[in-house]
Structure formats: C-alpha cells, structure tokens
N, CA, C and O of each residue as an XYZ file, in Angstrom:
888
protein
N      89.158     70.484    116.415
C      89.309     69.292    115.580
C      88.874     68.052    116.359
O      89.310     67.814    117.485
N      88.014     67.284    115.732
C      87.622     65.980    116.266
C      88.279     64.918    115.401
O      88.205     64.984    114.174
N      88.919     63.943    116.025
C      89.568     62.864    115.278
C      88.831     61.559    115.557
O      88.623     61.176    116.708
N      88.442     60.891    114.482
C      87.723     59.626    114.586
C      88.490     58.563    113.820
O      88.930     58.797    112.694
N      88.650     57.412    114.419
C      89.281     56.300    113.734
C      88.253     55.509    112.952
O      87.182     55.192    113.469
N      88.574     55.192    111.713
C      87.712     54.359    110.874
C      88.513     53.149    110.436
O      89.563     53.285    109.808
N      88.021     51.974    110.765
C      88.760     50.773    110.412
C      87.805     49.676    109.960
O      86.594     49.758    110.169
N      88.368     48.662    109.346
C      87.590     47.540    108.837
C      88.500     46.648    108.027
O      89.514     47.102    107.498
N      88.149     45.402    107.930
C      88.987     44.458    107.207
C      88.910     44.636    105.705
O      88.053     45.358    105.196
N      89.801     43.980    105.007
C      89.794     44.011    103.550
C      88.458     43.459    103.046
O      87.991     42.416    103.505
N      87.859     44.169    102.104
C      86.566     43.757    101.578
C      85.383     44.207    102.413
O      84.242     43.863    102.106
N      85.641     44.977    103.468
C      84.551     45.411    104.353
C      83.752     46.579    103.778
O      82.601     46.796    104.159
N      84.360     47.327    102.864
C      83.713     48.525    102.347
C      84.133     49.786    103.064
O      83.458     50.812    102.978
N      85.249     49.716    103.772
C      85.747     50.873    104.524
C      85.996     52.073    103.613
O      85.676     53.204    103.977
N      86.557     51.838    102.448
C      86.845     52.941    101.528
C      85.560     53.613    101.053
O      85.524     54.830    100.872
N      84.507     52.825    100.851
C      83.221     53.388    100.444
C      82.654     54.276    101.541
O      82.118     55.348    101.259
N      82.770     53.836    102.790
C      82.329     54.649    103.924
C      83.143     55.935    103.992
O      82.592     57.015    104.205
N      84.444     55.819    103.812
C      85.329     56.980    103.849
C      84.943     57.994    102.778
O      84.901     59.195    103.045
N      84.665     57.519    101.578
C      84.260     58.411    100.489
C      82.945     59.116    100.818
O      82.781     60.303    100.537
N      82.012     58.376    101.415
C      80.739     58.973    101.793
C      80.897     60.038    102.862
O      80.239     61.076    102.808
N      81.762     59.790    103.831
C      82.012     60.776    104.886
C      82.680     62.027    104.326
O      82.410     63.138    104.784
N      83.544     61.848    103.342
C      84.183     63.006    102.704
C      83.131     63.894    102.043
O      83.228     65.120    102.093
N      82.138     63.280    101.431
C      81.069     64.063    100.803
C      80.243     64.823    101.846
O      79.682     65.879    101.553
N      80.173     64.281    103.055
C      79.434     64.944    104.128
C      80.245     66.059    104.795
O      79.705     66.846    105.573
N      81.542     66.122    104.485
C      82.373     67.202    105.012
C      83.559     66.781    105.844
O      84.285     67.635    106.353
N      83.774     65.491    105.997
C      84.905     65.022    106.796
C      86.226     65.233    106.061
O      86.286     65.205    104.832
N      87.279     65.444    106.843
C      88.644     65.462    106.318
C      89.181     64.039    106.456
O      89.232     63.501    107.563
N      89.576     63.436    105.358
C      90.018     62.045    105.378
C      91.541     61.975    105.358
O      92.187     62.543    104.478
N      92.100     61.280    106.329
C      93.525     60.950    106.316
C      93.617     59.462    106.013
O      93.318     58.625    106.865
N      94.026     59.147    104.811
C      94.030     57.772    104.307
C      95.423     57.175    104.470
O      96.355     57.558    103.764
N      95.559     56.239    105.397
C      96.870     55.642    105.662
C      97.395     54.871    104.458
O      98.600     54.864    104.209
N      96.507     54.221    103.709
C      96.946     53.483    102.524
C      97.529     54.427    101.481
O      98.573     54.149    100.891
N      96.840     55.553    101.258
C      97.336     56.529    100.282
C      98.669     57.106    100.726
O      99.561     57.316     99.905
N      98.810     57.364    102.020
C     100.084     57.868    102.534
C     101.194     56.846    102.347
O     102.330     57.198    102.028
N     100.857     55.577    102.547
C     101.848     54.520    102.354
C     102.351     54.515    100.922
O     103.552     54.395    100.678
N     101.427     54.646     99.973
C     101.828     54.664     98.562
C     102.709     55.871     98.257
O     103.672     55.762     97.497
N     102.382     57.023     98.848
C     103.200     58.221     98.635
C     104.612     58.026     99.182
O     105.595     58.398     98.541
N     104.696     57.443    100.363
C     106.000     57.236    101.001
C     106.846     56.205    100.268
O     108.064     56.157    100.441
N     106.202     55.383     99.450
C     106.916     54.331     98.742
C     107.175     54.679     97.279
O     107.494     53.804     96.475
N     107.036     55.955     96.939
C     107.367     56.381     95.583
C     108.875     56.289     95.369
O     109.641     56.494     96.311
N     109.316     55.985     94.146
C     110.754     55.874     93.870
C     111.519     57.109     94.327
O     111.126     58.241     94.046
N     112.610     56.873     95.030
C     113.452     57.951     95.520
C     113.120     58.415     96.917
O     113.939     59.075     97.558
N     111.925     58.083     97.412
C     111.556     58.465     98.777
C     112.355     57.632     99.772
O     112.716     56.494     99.471
N     112.639     58.183    100.957
C     113.445     57.448    101.940
C     112.899     56.062    102.267
O     113.671     55.114    102.411
N     111.578     55.932    102.387
C     111.004     54.619    102.705
C     111.232     53.648    101.552
O     111.570     52.484    101.771
N     111.046     54.128    100.327
C     111.306     53.285     99.155
C     112.750     52.801     99.167
O     113.013     51.615     98.965
N     113.675     53.706     99.400
C     115.094     53.338     99.406
C     115.405     52.325    100.496
O     116.189     51.400    100.283
N     114.789     52.497    101.668
C     115.032     51.570    102.775
C     114.484     50.182    102.458
O     115.101     49.173    102.800
N     113.322     50.132    101.804
C     112.728     48.840    101.444
C     113.595     48.119    100.423
O     113.839     46.918    100.536
N     114.056     48.866     99.426
C     114.902     48.249     98.393
C     116.218     47.774     98.990
O     116.716     46.706     98.633
N     116.781     48.564     99.898
C     118.033     48.162    100.541
C     117.855     46.864    101.324
O     118.749     46.017    101.340
N     116.703     46.708    101.972
C     116.467     45.510    102.777
C     116.095     44.309    101.921
O     116.572     43.205    102.184
N     115.257     44.491    100.901
C     114.704     43.345    100.182
C     115.286     43.143     98.783
O     115.000     42.133     98.141
N     116.088     44.078     98.307
C     116.779     43.873     97.048
C     116.041     44.386     95.830
O     114.872     44.766     95.900
N     116.750     44.389     94.708
C     116.211     44.919     93.460
C     115.070     44.084     92.897
O     114.352     44.541     92.007
N     114.893     42.881     93.395
C     113.827     42.024     92.868
C     112.439     42.580     93.171
O     111.459     42.148     92.565
N     112.339     43.533     94.101
C     111.028     44.108     94.394
C     110.847     45.456     93.696
O     109.927     46.207     94.019
N     111.726     45.761     92.740
C     111.604     46.970     91.925
C     111.100     46.575     90.544
O     111.691     45.720     89.884
N     110.013     47.194     90.110
C     109.429     46.893     88.806
C     110.283     47.489     87.690
O     111.207     48.262     87.942
N     109.958     47.118     86.461
C     110.732     47.570     85.305
C     110.711     49.089     85.159
O     111.667     49.678     84.654
N     109.620     49.728     85.603
C     109.529     51.185     85.484
C     110.149     51.917     86.666
O     110.061     53.141     86.758
N     110.782     51.164     87.576
C     111.449     51.762     88.717
C     110.595     51.908     89.956
O     111.092     52.321     91.004
N     109.320     51.579     89.856
C     108.425     51.677     91.008
C     108.516     50.416     91.860
O     109.155     49.435     91.481
N     107.869     50.464     93.009
C     107.855     49.306     93.897
C     106.926     48.244     93.330
O     105.763     48.522     93.036
N     107.432     47.041     93.178
C     106.619     45.914     92.720
C     105.932     45.320     93.948
O     106.505     44.487     94.650
N     104.709     45.753     94.196
C     104.013     45.363     95.422
C     103.706     43.873     95.471
O     103.717     43.269     96.544
N     103.436     43.286     94.325
C     103.160     41.848     94.307
C     104.410     41.053     94.673
O     104.340     40.076     95.418
N     105.551     41.484     94.143
C     106.803     40.795     94.464
C     107.138     40.953     95.941
O     107.584     40.007     96.589
N     106.919     42.156     96.468
C     107.182     42.394     97.887
C     106.236     41.566     98.752
O     106.653     40.981     99.752
N     104.965     41.519     98.367
C     103.985     40.744     99.131
C     104.352     39.266     99.161
O     104.182     38.596    100.180
N     104.856     38.764     98.038
C     105.236     37.351     97.971
C     106.378     37.023     98.926
O     106.520     35.885     99.372
N     107.182     38.024     99.234
C     108.308     37.820    100.152
C     107.869     37.931    101.607
O     108.234     37.097    102.435
N     107.087     38.962    101.917
C     106.827     39.267    103.330
C     105.618     38.554    103.922
O     105.640     38.184    105.096
N     104.565     38.355    103.133
C     103.341     37.835    103.727
C     103.439     36.395    104.222
O     102.794     36.068    105.219
N     104.209     35.518    103.581
C     104.304     34.154    104.113
C     105.094     34.059    105.415
O     105.031     33.037    106.099
N     105.832     35.104    105.765
C     106.714     35.045    106.930
C     106.433     36.220    107.874
O     106.826     37.348    107.575
N     105.766     35.979    109.002
C     105.427     37.073    109.919
C     106.630     37.873    110.401
O     106.522     39.081    110.614
N     107.769     37.222    110.575
C     108.950     37.944    111.056
C     109.466     38.922    110.007
O     109.882     40.033    110.335
N     109.437     38.502    108.751
C     109.866     39.402    107.676
C     108.857     40.536    107.506
O     109.234     41.674    107.227
N     107.576     40.219    107.674
C     106.553     41.262    107.607
C     106.774     42.307    108.694
O     106.578     43.500    108.459
N     107.179     41.869    109.872
C     107.492     42.814    110.948
C     108.631     43.741    110.545
O     108.621     44.926    110.877
N     109.614     43.198    109.827
C     110.725     44.037    109.375
C     110.230     45.118    108.421
O     110.641     46.275    108.513
N     109.342     44.731    107.504
C     108.786     45.719    106.583
C     107.999     46.777    107.342
O     108.148     47.972    107.089
N     107.161     46.331    108.274
C     106.373     47.282    109.057
C     107.262     48.235    109.851
O     106.924     49.405    110.026
N     108.395     47.733    110.329
C     109.323     48.575    111.089
C     109.906     49.684    110.217
O     110.254     50.752    110.723
N     110.015     49.442    108.925
C     110.505     50.464    108.001
C     109.418     51.478    107.647
O     109.694     52.664    107.470
N     108.179     50.992    107.546
C     107.100     51.815    107.006
C     106.290     52.532    108.083
O     106.009     53.724    107.956
N     105.916     51.819    109.132
C     104.968     52.371    110.104
C     105.417     53.666    110.778
O     104.600     54.578    110.903
N     106.664     53.796    111.217
C     107.053     55.064    111.857
C     106.875     56.276    110.949
O     106.458     57.342    111.401
N     107.195     56.107    109.664
C     107.054     57.227    108.733
C     105.586     57.547    108.483
O     105.220     58.714    108.347
N     104.747     56.521    108.423
C     103.313     56.761    108.278
C     102.794     57.526    109.489
O     102.004     58.460    109.354
N     103.247     57.120    110.678
C     102.824     57.805    111.897
C     103.178     59.274    111.875
O     102.364     60.116    112.257
N     104.380     59.593    111.434
C     104.797     61.001    111.355
C     103.920     61.773    110.362
O     103.507     62.902    110.627
N     103.646     61.142    109.216
C     102.832     61.804    108.195
C     101.409     62.038    108.692
O     100.824     63.091    108.439
N     100.856     61.057    109.399
C      99.504     61.195    109.934
C      99.440     62.331    110.948
O      98.527     63.155    110.900
N     100.400     62.378    111.861
C     100.396     63.431    112.877
C     100.576     64.811    112.251
O      99.975     65.788    112.698
N     101.393     64.882    111.232
C     101.598     66.155    110.548
C     100.294     66.655    109.930
O      99.968     67.837    110.031
N      99.550     65.751    109.291
C      98.262     66.126    108.701
C      97.270     66.538    109.776
O      96.515     67.493    109.592
N      97.265     65.825    110.898
C      96.359     66.183    111.994
C      96.650     67.586    112.503
O      95.733     68.373    112.736
N      97.924     67.894    112.672
C      98.296     69.201    113.226
C      97.833     70.351    112.333
O      97.617     71.461    112.817
N      97.680     70.095    111.041
C      97.195     71.124    110.124
C      95.779     71.574    110.479
O      95.386     72.699    110.171
N      95.013     70.692    111.127
C      93.607     70.993    111.423
C      93.370     71.301    112.895
O      92.229     71.508    113.306
N      94.429     71.333    113.689
C      94.292     71.621    115.115
C      93.730     73.032    115.312
O      94.192     73.984    114.681
N      92.739     73.158    116.185
C      92.130     74.454    116.438
C      90.990     74.799    115.501
O      90.391     75.867    115.626
N      90.677     73.912    114.560
C      89.553     74.123    113.648
C      88.371     73.263    114.092
O      88.477     72.483    115.039
N      87.246     73.418    113.396
C      86.076     72.594    113.706
C      85.990     71.376    112.788
O      84.920     70.789    112.628
N      87.105     71.003    112.195
C      87.133     69.861    111.280
C      86.861     68.551    112.009
O      87.259     68.366    113.159
N      86.176     67.649    111.315
C      86.072     66.261    111.757
C      87.044     65.471    110.894
O      86.815     65.276    109.700
N      88.120     65.024    111.505
C      89.179     64.321    110.791
C      88.974     62.820    110.964
O      88.937     62.313    112.085
N      88.844     62.126    109.853
C      88.654     60.676    109.876
C      89.970     60.012    109.522
O      90.496     60.187    108.423
N      90.488     59.255    110.457
C      91.728     58.517    110.250
C      91.365     57.146    109.704
O      90.934     56.262    110.445
N      91.543     56.981    108.402
C      91.151     55.769    107.682
C      92.340     54.818    107.632
O      93.272     55.013    106.853
N      92.297     53.791    108.469
C      93.414     52.851    108.544
C      92.905     51.416    108.513
O      91.833     51.129    109.046
N      93.667     50.507    107.892
C      93.266     49.106    107.889
C      93.588     48.385    109.184
O      92.981     47.359    109.491
N      94.544     48.914    109.952
C      94.906     48.287    111.221
C      94.000     48.774    112.337
O      93.395     49.841    112.233
N      93.907     48.001    113.392
C      93.186     48.458    114.567
C      93.844     49.713    115.118
O      95.070     49.825    115.139
N      93.034     50.643    115.558
C      93.544     51.904    116.093
C      93.687     51.791    117.601
O      92.758     51.379    118.296
N      94.852     52.160    118.095
C      95.069     52.209    119.534
C      94.963     53.659    119.986
O      95.693     54.521    119.497
N      94.063     53.923    120.911
C      93.852     55.301    121.359
C      95.099     55.915    121.967
O      95.233     57.138    122.004
N      96.011     55.084    122.444
C      97.234     55.608    123.038
C      98.194     56.160    121.987
O      99.122     56.897    122.321
N      97.978     55.812    120.724
C      98.895     56.219    119.669
C      98.484     57.529    119.011
O      99.329     58.383    118.743
N      97.206     57.689    118.753
C      96.685     58.900    118.131
C      95.550     59.449    118.996
O      94.905     58.690    119.719
N      95.300     60.753    118.930
C      94.246     61.355    119.759
C      92.854     61.099    119.190
O      92.159     62.027    118.775
N      92.463     59.845    119.178
C      91.198     59.433    118.583
C      90.083     59.521    119.625
O      90.190     58.949    120.710
N      89.012     60.242    119.286
C      87.890     60.393    120.215
C      86.965     59.189    120.193
O      86.246     58.939    121.160
N      86.978     58.449    119.106
C      86.137     57.268    118.983
C      86.567     56.442    117.791
O      87.208     56.950    116.871
N      86.215     55.170    117.807
C      86.574     54.256    116.724
C      85.305     53.708    116.083
O      84.464     53.113    116.758
N      85.174     53.913    114.780
C      84.064     53.357    114.015
C      84.580     52.174    113.203
O      85.586     52.285    112.501
N      83.898     51.064    113.300
C      84.302     49.849    112.599
C      83.278     49.516    111.520
O      82.081     49.419    111.794
N      83.759     49.345    110.295
C      82.908     48.871    109.210
C      82.899     47.351    109.295
O      83.920     46.702    109.069
N      81.752     46.794    109.620
C      81.648     45.365    109.899
C      80.975     44.629    108.752
O      79.876     44.980    108.323
N      81.657     43.606    108.268
C      81.140     42.769    107.192
C      81.468     41.318    107.503
O      82.620     41.014    107.811
N      80.503     40.415    107.433
C      80.808     38.997    107.638
C      81.886     38.524    106.670
O      81.962     38.992    105.534
N      82.706     37.605    107.126
C      83.851     37.154    106.334
C      83.422     36.602    104.986
O      84.080     36.868    103.980
N      82.330     35.837    104.938
C      81.924     35.237    103.665
C      81.532     36.297    102.644
O      81.776     36.131    101.448
N      80.925     37.390    103.112
C      80.566     38.482    102.201
C      81.819     39.217    101.736
O      81.928     39.583    100.566
N      82.760     39.434    102.644
C      84.016     40.094    102.268
C      84.754     39.282    101.209
O      85.266     39.844    100.240
N      84.810     37.973    101.387
C      85.484     37.113    100.412
C      84.781     37.188     99.064
O      85.435     37.269     98.025
N      83.458     37.161     99.077
C      82.696     37.245     97.826
C      83.005     38.545     97.091
O      83.148     38.540     95.868
N      83.109     39.653     97.813
C      83.437     40.936     97.181
C      84.844     40.920     96.600
O      85.067     41.393     95.486
N      85.784     40.378     97.351
C      87.168     40.347     96.881
C      87.307     39.510     95.619
O      88.067     39.859     94.716
N      86.573     38.408     95.559
C      86.674     37.502     94.414
C      85.920     38.057     93.208
O      86.453     38.074     92.098
N      84.681     38.511     93.418
C      83.816     38.875     92.299
C      83.929     40.334     91.873
O      83.604     40.671     90.735
N      84.385     41.202     92.771
C      84.519     42.616     92.411
C      85.973     42.971     92.116
O      86.260     43.648     91.129
N      86.883     42.519     92.963
C      88.296     42.837     92.757
C      89.011     41.812     91.889
O      90.131     42.054     91.440
N      88.373     40.667     91.648
C      89.004     39.643     90.828
C      90.123     38.901     91.526
O      91.020     38.364     90.877
N      90.072     38.868     92.847
C      91.118     38.205     93.619
C      90.868     36.706     93.689
O      89.720     36.264     93.739
N      91.932     35.934     93.691
C      91.819     34.497     93.899
C      91.285     34.236     95.309
O      91.689     34.905     96.260
N      90.376     33.263     95.444
C      89.752     33.026     96.750
C      90.773     32.630     97.811
O      90.672     33.053     98.963
N      91.747     31.826     97.430
C      92.774     31.423     98.395
C      93.547     32.635     98.892
O      93.836     32.758    100.082
N      93.877     33.531     97.963
C      94.595     34.753     98.340
C      93.725     35.634     99.226
O      94.208     36.218    100.197
N      92.437     35.728     98.889
C      91.519     36.541     99.685
C      91.443     36.034    101.121
O      91.491     36.818    102.068
N      91.324     34.727    101.273
C      91.248     34.149    102.620
C      92.560     34.360    103.381
O      92.552     34.614    104.585
N      93.672     34.254    102.677
C      94.973     34.440    103.321
C      95.141     35.877    103.799
O      95.663     36.112    104.888
N      94.703     36.834    102.993
C      94.823     38.241    103.383
C      93.948     38.548    104.600
O      94.361     39.269    105.508
N      92.749     37.998    104.605
C      91.864     38.204    105.752
C      92.473     37.596    107.008
O      92.392     38.180    108.088
N      93.080     36.429    106.865
C      93.680     35.744    108.018
C      94.839     36.534    108.607
O      95.129     36.413    109.797
N      95.510     37.347    107.783
C      96.655     38.123    108.267
C      96.227     39.364    109.040
O      97.035     39.972    109.742
N      94.972     39.737    108.913
C      94.494     40.934    109.589
C      93.864     40.579    110.931
O      93.687     39.408    111.265
N      93.535     41.610    111.683
C      92.816     41.396    112.935
C      91.493     40.698    112.634
O      90.914     40.889    111.564
N      91.023     39.898    113.571
C      89.767     39.188    113.359
C      88.588     40.145    113.490
O      88.703     41.239    114.044
N      87.468     39.704    112.970
C      86.241     40.493    113.096
C      85.928     40.748    114.569
O      85.532     41.851    114.946
N      86.105     39.734    115.385
C      85.817     39.861    116.816
C      86.744     40.879    117.484
O      86.309     41.645    118.345
N      88.011     40.886    117.091
C      88.960     41.854    117.648
C      88.558     43.278    117.294
O      88.645     44.177    118.131
N      88.121     43.485    116.063
C      87.700     44.825    115.657
C      86.469     45.270    116.442
O      86.419     46.385    116.961
N      85.481     44.387    116.521
C      84.243     44.761    117.200
C      84.484     45.067    118.674
O      83.798     45.904    119.261
N      85.454     44.393    119.264
C      85.774     44.648    120.676
C      86.330     46.053    120.882
O      86.227     46.607    121.977
N      86.921     46.635    119.835
C      87.500     47.980    119.919
C      86.523     49.072    119.470
O      86.820     50.261    119.586
N      85.360     48.663    118.960
C      84.461     49.616    118.314
C      83.670     50.451    119.311
O      83.158     49.939    120.307
N      83.583     51.741    119.027
C      82.646     52.620    119.713
C      81.377     52.785    118.883
O      80.322     53.148    119.402
N      81.501     52.510    117.583
C      80.371     52.627    116.661
C      80.578     51.581    115.578
O      81.683     51.435    115.056
N      79.525     50.856    115.239
C      79.626     49.791    114.243
C      78.731     50.113    113.053
O      77.548     50.410    113.218
N      79.306     50.051    111.849
C      78.556     50.232    110.613
C      78.372     48.862    109.981
O      79.347     48.222    109.587
N      77.141     48.412    109.883
C      76.843     47.104    109.297
C      76.827     47.232    107.778
O      75.905     47.813    107.207
N      77.844     46.690    107.132
C      77.912     46.751    105.674
C      77.745     45.362    105.068
O      78.518     44.951    104.202
N      76.742     44.660    105.527
C      76.449     43.347    104.955
C      75.502     43.451    103.765
O      75.228     42.456    103.094
N      75.000     44.664    103.503
C      74.092     44.866    102.386
C      74.779     45.493    101.190
O      75.987     45.344    101.009
N      73.999     46.203    100.365
C      74.557     46.826     99.165
C      74.916     48.285     99.446
O      74.773     48.769    100.569
N      75.388     48.977     98.402
C      75.821     50.366     98.567
C      74.676     51.286     98.985
O      74.871     52.210     99.775
N      73.490     51.030     98.455
C      72.352     51.878     98.809
C      72.020     51.749    100.293
O      71.730     52.741    100.961
N      72.066     50.521    100.801
C      71.798     50.305    102.225
C      72.861     50.983    103.083
O      72.558     51.546    104.134
N      74.104     50.922    102.624
C      75.194     51.556    103.367
C      75.026     53.069    103.397
O      75.244     53.700    104.431
N      74.642     53.650    102.270
C      74.489     55.105    102.187
C      73.471     55.624    103.199
O      73.615     56.733    103.713
N      72.453     54.832    103.483
C      71.427     55.247    104.436
C      71.953     55.313    105.866
O      71.369     55.988    106.713
N      73.058     54.614    106.135
C      73.620     54.572    107.487
C      74.581     55.725    107.777
O      74.891     56.001    108.936
N      75.050     56.393    106.729
C      76.112     57.379    106.912
C      75.689     58.650    107.650
O      76.480     59.163    108.441
N      74.482     59.184    107.431
C      74.117     60.398    108.185
C      74.160     60.207    109.700
O      74.600     61.103    110.421
N      73.710     59.051    110.189
C      73.749     58.798    111.636
C      75.185     58.684    112.127
O      75.512     59.154    113.217
N      76.042     58.061    111.326
C      77.462     57.961    111.675
C      78.088     59.346    111.745
O      78.835     59.648    112.676
N      77.786     60.180    110.773
C      78.322     61.542    110.725
C      77.858     62.354    111.933
O      78.642     63.100    112.519
N      76.595     62.211    112.302
C      76.072     62.921    113.470
C      76.795     62.480    114.742
O      77.127     63.304    115.594
N      77.036     61.167    114.862
C      77.769     60.658    116.025
C      79.175     61.238    116.082
O      79.641     61.636    117.150
N      79.847     61.289    114.948
C      81.205     61.823    114.903
C      81.249     63.276    115.352
O      82.143     63.673    116.099
N      80.293     64.061    114.903
C      80.285     65.492    115.218
C      80.052     65.761    116.701
O      80.351     66.852    117.186
N      79.523     64.781    117.421
C      79.263     64.959    118.837
C      80.392     64.516    119.748
O      80.261     64.583    120.970
N      81.496     64.066    119.178
C      82.619     63.583    119.978
C      83.469     64.737    120.511
O      83.318     65.888    120.102
N      84.359     64.395    121.430
C      85.200     65.393    122.103
C      86.337     65.864    121.191
O      87.040     65.040    120.608
N      86.522     67.184    121.063
C      87.643     67.688    120.252
C      88.990     67.382    120.905
O      89.072     67.114    122.104
N      90.023     67.429    120.101
C      91.385     67.201    120.581
C      91.892     68.452    121.292
O      91.735     69.566    120.792
N      92.495     68.264    122.451
C      93.101     69.391    123.163
C      94.355     69.852    122.432
O      95.087     69.040    121.865
N      94.597     71.150    122.446
C      95.744     71.715    121.726
C      97.070     71.166    122.229
O      98.037     71.087    121.472
N      97.121     70.784    123.504
C      98.376     70.298    124.081
C      98.436     68.771    124.167
O      99.258     68.227    124.904
N      97.579     68.083    123.428
C      97.590     66.616    123.451
C      98.929     66.107    122.913
O      99.280     66.353    121.759
N      99.663     65.403    123.756
C     101.004     64.959    123.391
C     101.002     63.905    122.294
O     102.041     63.641    121.688
N      99.851     63.299    122.030
C      99.789     62.292    120.968
C      99.874     62.913    119.578
O     100.000     62.202    118.581
N      99.805     64.238    119.515
C      99.997     64.925    118.241
C     101.473     65.148    117.933
O     101.834     65.476    116.803
N     102.313     64.970    118.929
C     103.756     65.161    118.743
C     104.388     63.860    118.267
O     103.937     62.770    118.620
N     105.431     63.989    117.467
C     106.148     62.805    117.003
C     107.041     62.287    118.117
O     107.892     63.028    118.608
N     106.869     61.023    118.534
C     107.736     60.472    119.578
C     109.159     60.324    119.082
O     109.402     60.174    117.885
N     110.096     60.370    120.015
C     111.505     60.193    119.653
C     111.723     58.803    119.091
O     112.415     58.636    118.087
N     111.141     57.813    119.729
C     111.197     56.434    119.243
C     109.777     56.002    118.941
O     109.104     55.462    119.819
N     109.295     56.225    117.710
C     107.896     55.998    117.397
C     107.477     54.553    117.651
O     108.207     53.621    117.315
N     106.288     54.372    118.250
C     105.795     53.033    118.514
C     104.987     52.471    117.368
O     104.265     51.489    117.546
N     105.094     53.078    116.183
C     104.211     52.697    115.093
C     104.577     51.375    114.444
O     103.733     50.768    113.785
N     105.807     50.910    114.609
C     106.168     49.607    114.061
C     105.785     48.560    115.086
O     106.568     48.230    115.977
N     104.582     48.042    114.954
C     104.039     47.196    116.007
C     104.179     45.724    115.684
O     105.264     45.159    115.821
N     103.121     45.110    115.267
C     103.160     43.662    115.108
C     103.186     43.274    113.644
O     103.494     44.087    112.773
N     102.857     42.019    113.389
C     102.911     41.525    112.025
C     101.642     41.725    111.244
O     101.509     41.172    110.152
N     100.694     42.497    111.760
C      99.477     42.756    111.020
C      99.793     43.615    109.806
O     100.647     44.500    109.852
N      99.097     43.339    108.741
C      99.420     43.965    107.471
C      98.657     45.254    107.241
O      97.546     45.435    107.739
N      99.273     46.153    106.475
C      98.584     47.356    106.038
C      97.751     47.097    104.797
O      96.975     47.961    104.388
N      97.892     45.940    104.193
C      97.205     45.689    102.932
C      96.123     44.654    103.086
O      95.443     44.323    102.114
C-alpha cells in the first residue's frame, strides 16, 4: 500500500482531482465524507457536539445544522478548537482503520483532506497539493457554488495559506485552468504516486495513539 496525501484550499478543485484519481484506480479516503458520517444523528461525535453547543445546532429533521454550527464556531478560533477537539480524533481513528484495510496490498491510497498533512501523523509517502490562485478560487466559490464573496474570503482566510501548502508539497497540481486542462495533468500525477515508497507493515503511524494528536489547531475542516 502506498499512501499519498492530497490537499488544497476550498475552491481549489481538490475534489475534482480526487474523482479523477479514483477513475485511474486510486482508493480514496475522503476526510470530509468521514466527518459527515461521524456527525450523523445518534453517532457519538454528533452527541458530543450537541452536548457542547446545544440544541440550536440541530435542524428540524434531527440532523446537524451545519450553518448554525458554523455561525457559532468560525468567528471564534478558540471555540473552533473545541469543535476540532471533538471531531479530529475520531476522524483520525476512522482514517487509520480504512488504511489498515489495504495494508499489504498494491493499492494507492489517496488521503483527501482539506487540512495540511503532517507526515508524523499518517504514513504518507508524499503530499500532492492542488494549487489555485486565491482570486480564481473565490470566483469558483461565488459563481459555481453560489457562495457570498465575503463568506468565501472568510473561509479561505481560516485555512492554511497558499504559501503554507506549497511549502509542504512534494507535487503540485496547477488548477488555474478549466476541467479539461486539469484532466491532462492527472496521468503524470498518478504515475508519480505509483512510484512512491509503500508503507511498512509495522509502521506505528497506522496504530491509533492512546492520546490522539488529531485535535490540532483552529484550522477548519470546511
């Protein structure tokens, strides 16, 4: 099993890259999708969030009202850290569990996360960054997702900077163009991934730590 980290800011096109890699044969571990699963009504993470933030973040149908929760946590970095402390350790356990399913195989596992990947946390052989200039990312968020520009800029500001991501990159995917231009870049990315070092069977980063370090800073998963 080869594990590759895939990251990029909101509006970068990371999900499009992830979908393309899946078509090429990659196994995708999507941290956002796992977060949504862990926050389903009745799940331990859902219960912990409601206990901390109250019934006001529960929608009429009993699900998590993400907009209401975002309105509470995003303006206050300290409160956001509290939310991350509830969510991140469980995401880490789920990610490691999925990785262990592919240990000893020839799978290329792509860890698709919005946060910067720290090699000390997961057995990542390399980090690929989907790079998009901020002005293009904002344009996509506003014109494709229908997001308010002020909200788009605020969300970008809460994430790691473009420079921080590029400093961590082993491979950079330039997604400043359209989908067709991006598709042409994926075969080379896939070839690079397949040439990376496989994970050793005894790599301790596959084990769940007693005190998980996954609740890190105030950077957002969204």
